[in-house]
C-alpha atoms as one frame of an Amber mdcrd trajectory, in Angstrom:
protein
-268.222 -11.787 -48.129-268.270 -14.544 -45.532-265.663 -12.751 -43.431-267.655
  -9.485 -43.573-270.736 -11.296 -42.325-268.759 -12.784 -39.460-267.493  -9.351
 -38.487-270.945  -7.798 -38.482-272.318 -10.681 -36.475-269.537 -10.351 -33.937
-270.205  -6.626 -33.574-273.905  -7.232 -33.139-273.231  -9.845 -30.493-271.077
  -7.460 -28.509-273.591  -4.645 -28.620-276.590  -6.724 -27.664-275.124  -9.234
 -25.274-271.637  -8.123 -24.322-269.668 -11.039 -22.917-272.221 -11.962 -20.286
-274.764 -14.745 -20.190-276.395 -13.927 -16.852-277.119 -10.867 -14.736-274.501
  -9.577 -12.338-274.523 -11.096  -8.907-274.267  -7.621  -7.426-276.950  -4.963
  -7.813-275.518  -2.247  -5.593-277.479   0.993  -5.486-276.288   4.548  -5.078
-278.203   4.875  -1.848-275.673   3.207   0.455-272.131   4.567   0.453-269.632
   1.982   1.631-266.472   3.836   0.708-265.428   4.810   4.214-263.005   2.585
   6.075-263.398  -0.327   3.697-260.671  -2.743   2.625-262.480  -4.653  -0.067
-260.270  -7.437  -1.277-257.036  -9.293  -1.747-254.444  -9.928   0.956-255.684
  -7.034   3.084-252.096  -6.115   3.874-249.837  -3.474   2.439-246.628  -4.783
   0.938-243.400  -3.495  -0.512-244.980  -3.668  -3.936-247.398  -0.815  -3.147
-245.057   1.622  -4.830-244.856  -0.562  -7.940-248.237  -2.280  -8.168-247.604
  -4.004 -11.495-244.150  -5.254 -10.524-242.774  -8.199 -12.489-243.227 -11.570
 -10.799-241.306 -14.722 -11.701-243.922 -17.452 -11.974-241.829 -19.944 -13.948
-241.223 -22.208 -10.964-244.658 -21.939  -9.369-246.670 -25.139  -9.272-250.481
 -24.879  -9.078-251.837 -25.317  -5.574-254.668 -27.698  -4.796-258.181 -26.354
  -5.501-259.089 -26.101  -1.813-256.119 -23.842  -1.088-256.935 -21.566  -4.011
-260.627 -21.341  -3.137-259.835 -20.385   0.453-257.903 -17.300  -0.586-259.724
 -13.979  -0.617-260.887 -13.188  -4.139-259.259 -10.229  -5.848-261.771  -7.840
  -7.462-261.641  -8.090 -11.252-263.600  -5.686 -13.462-264.611  -6.385 -17.040
-265.085  -3.476 -19.466-266.220  -3.482 -23.077-266.867  -0.177 -24.870-265.838
   3.191 -23.430-267.738   5.847 -25.362-270.750   8.105 -25.012-274.168   6.586
 -25.548-275.889   7.088 -28.894-279.630   7.371 -29.578-279.418   3.990 -31.315
-278.013   2.234 -28.224-280.588  -0.026 -26.617-281.228  -0.579 -22.927-279.212
  -3.811 -22.858-276.377  -2.377 -24.936-275.883   0.534 -22.552-275.029  -1.937
 -19.809-271.797  -2.669 -21.701-270.994   0.905 -22.754-269.401   3.081 -20.075
-269.553   6.731 -21.058-266.244   8.544 -21.272-266.558  10.893 -18.307-268.043
   8.149 -16.167-265.091   5.891 -16.973-262.646   8.648 -16.064-264.530   9.244
 -12.817-264.476   5.515 -12.044-260.704   5.347 -12.500-260.259   8.433 -10.317
-262.425   6.795  -7.657-260.243   3.679  -7.705-257.082   5.764  -7.397-258.519
   7.997  -4.666-259.734   4.903  -2.783-256.216   3.469  -2.718-256.612   0.645
  -5.214-253.564  -0.771  -6.978-253.912  -2.611 -10.268-252.292  -6.017 -10.552
-251.558  -8.249 -13.540-251.997 -12.002 -14.101-248.505 -13.009 -12.904-249.215
 -11.401  -9.537-252.641 -13.014  -9.331-251.236 -16.427 -10.260-248.509 -16.192
  -7.608-250.997 -15.044  -4.988-253.567 -17.763  -5.682-251.017 -20.572  -5.725
-248.482 -19.533  -3.111-250.096 -16.751  -1.104-247.500 -14.270  -2.402-248.207
 -10.766  -1.068-250.214  -8.318  -3.120-250.384  -4.538  -2.944-252.958  -3.107
  -0.584-256.399  -2.980  -2.198-255.460  -4.977  -5.294-257.734  -4.891  -8.323
-257.485  -6.189 -11.878-258.886  -4.275 -14.842-259.791  -6.268 -17.950-261.113
  -5.202 -21.351-262.838  -7.585 -23.773-263.374  -7.630 -27.541-260.588  -5.426
 -28.997-262.647  -2.204 -29.208-260.659   0.800 -30.466-261.836   3.054 -27.634
-259.999   0.836 -25.181-256.781   2.104 -26.763-257.755   5.702 -27.537-259.743
   6.508 -24.384-259.252   3.890 -21.671-255.493   3.417 -21.960-254.564   7.131
 -21.642-256.846   7.363 -18.603-255.181   4.358 -16.982-251.746   5.845 -17.616
-252.768   8.970 -15.713-253.054   6.867 -12.544-250.245   4.423 -13.238-252.734
   1.620 -13.845-252.132  -1.447 -16.010-254.739  -3.760 -17.519-255.426  -7.009
 -19.341-256.833  -6.826 -22.877-258.627  -9.932 -24.138-258.424  -9.854 -27.916
-260.918 -11.318 -30.402-258.706 -11.794 -33.443-261.383 -11.695 -36.195-261.801
  -7.994 -35.599-258.174  -6.830 -35.453-257.747  -3.700 -37.571-261.339  -3.649
 -38.791-263.815  -0.842 -39.027-267.306  -2.079 -38.237-270.770  -0.689 -38.635
-271.118  -0.238 -34.873-267.534  -0.050 -33.612-263.924   0.163 -34.800-261.260
  -2.210 -33.542-257.621  -2.001 -32.500-254.860  -2.592 -35.015-251.944  -4.996
 -34.652-249.681  -2.036 -33.919-251.911  -0.772 -31.119-252.131  -4.214 -29.529
-248.342  -4.468 -29.690-248.010  -1.035 -28.088-250.282  -2.006 -25.196-248.168
  -5.093 -24.620-244.893  -3.179 -24.866-246.160  -0.643 -22.332-246.529  -3.356
 -19.705-250.142  -4.369 -20.124-251.085  -8.010 -20.713-252.685  -9.366 -23.869
-254.916 -12.426 -23.524-256.949 -14.579 -25.877-260.688 -14.123 -26.411-261.101
 -16.565 -29.343-261.399 -15.875 -33.060-264.990 -14.657 -33.394-266.602 -14.976
 -29.957-268.188 -18.381 -30.492-269.698 -19.996 -27.389-266.934 -22.039 -25.697
-269.449 -24.644 -24.506-270.217 -25.624 -28.098-266.666 -26.288 -29.322-266.119
 -29.560 -31.152-263.646 -30.861 -33.698-261.864 -28.061 -35.551-263.305 -25.392
 -33.255-260.322 -25.877 -30.960-257.970 -25.017 -33.783-260.044 -22.110 -35.115
-260.969 -20.567 -31.758-257.831 -21.302 -29.713-254.811 -22.383 -31.734-254.911
 -19.881 -34.594-255.802 -16.850 -32.420-253.075 -17.805 -29.953-250.478 -18.020
 -32.702-251.546 -14.673 -34.135-251.407 -12.873 -30.791-248.025 -14.375 -29.996
-246.732 -13.174 -33.356-248.031  -9.666 -32.651-246.741  -9.350 -29.089-243.737
 -11.657 -29.127-245.049 -13.116 -25.859-246.680 -16.398 -24.930-250.434 -16.336
 -24.389-251.233 -17.687 -20.922-254.615 -16.067 -20.128-257.997 -16.717 -21.716
-261.441 -15.120 -21.343-264.590 -17.095 -22.170-266.982 -15.483 -24.683-270.195
 -14.502 -22.881-268.530 -15.824 -19.697-269.737 -19.325 -20.634-267.567 -22.343
 -19.893-267.817 -26.059 -19.245-265.525 -28.441 -17.404-265.068 -30.606 -20.501
-263.253 -27.787 -22.297-260.805 -26.905 -19.534-258.349 -29.721 -20.408-258.146
 -28.206 -23.903-257.012 -24.910 -22.374-254.443 -26.676 -20.227-253.017 -28.579
 -23.206-252.391 -25.268 -24.941-250.505 -23.737 -22.047-253.214 -21.461 -20.673
-252.701 -21.208 -16.917-255.785 -19.133 -16.022-259.175 -18.525 -17.630-261.613
 -15.756 -16.751-265.383 -16.123 -16.610-267.940 -13.657 -15.230-270.034 -13.512
 -12.094-270.936 -17.215 -11.810-269.500 -19.490  -9.127-266.074 -20.973  -9.625
-265.627 -24.647 -10.458-264.604 -26.394  -7.209-262.091 -28.542  -9.077-260.721
 -25.908 -11.476-260.708 -22.500  -9.751-257.802 -21.234 -11.867-259.909 -21.728
 -14.990-263.100 -20.162 -13.655-261.836 -16.904 -12.162-264.677 -14.483 -11.483
-265.086 -10.996 -12.906-267.941  -8.516 -12.800-268.955  -6.336 -15.712-268.627
  -2.639 -14.946-272.080  -1.519 -16.021-272.619   1.622 -18.035-275.418   2.489
 -15.619-273.143   2.530 -12.564-271.803   5.692 -10.984-268.338   5.495  -9.388
-269.975   5.031  -5.981-272.161   2.201  -7.247-269.132   0.568  -8.821-267.277
   0.746  -5.519-270.210  -0.773  -3.668-270.408  -3.568  -6.246-266.706  -4.326
  -5.852-267.062  -4.607  -2.094-270.212  -6.742  -2.213-269.144  -9.039  -5.051
-265.694  -9.990  -3.785
């Protein structure tokens, strides 16, 4: 009974608040089209990896650069998605911000492809931030939070159409569950995403606010979920996404101790001392057209 309550609470949290604690820093409108002649982010230079945008990168010997060096590099656009499904009459105004309708999502991915964007994965981002390693022209990272089933059934096939890869931040309490509001991915589906070249990252056990962790929370919210995801994928967990985008500097050493090399927040400013653990993302709003999304990418990064 307790576990069922936790699941329902987690689903309610996602529908009403998503993973965001504050409004987006960008509020681009459809009125101004900035798609022409724009190179929005990243290295700004084409590289040999353009033909293989998610190419494997050996990061085993890379040492983290000093914060100043990392902060001076151009930020790579990173989008955060939650649910990809059509709106229902029961969806509230706030909830719709985190639900991108199916055709809109497909149109957004087509816009990214038509605009020349290339998806990158965490190894490439880590190498770029620490060493200045070249990125594809117009690099972008796509991330999906909370383990929603539609990320596998709808988003993933759409990404494959354009040769895109993504990062899926998994909340382990919900794996394989069918909820009142949303169904969740199974272990087998998570493994398939990983095997197909996408990256699986940790998003805690049940979405508890990272800023409030004490005592056994570190074991329940970090250690156990990490072990479970590593058992599923057969790969080490090195990326983490903060629930609600909330973080504090006191908790970052706990991430480091557990081998996490990067942590992803939302639209807030990065920590000047720990930029690798406060990497910015923007939520792709369900209210945004592809043009508005493009404008938000350009203005936010």
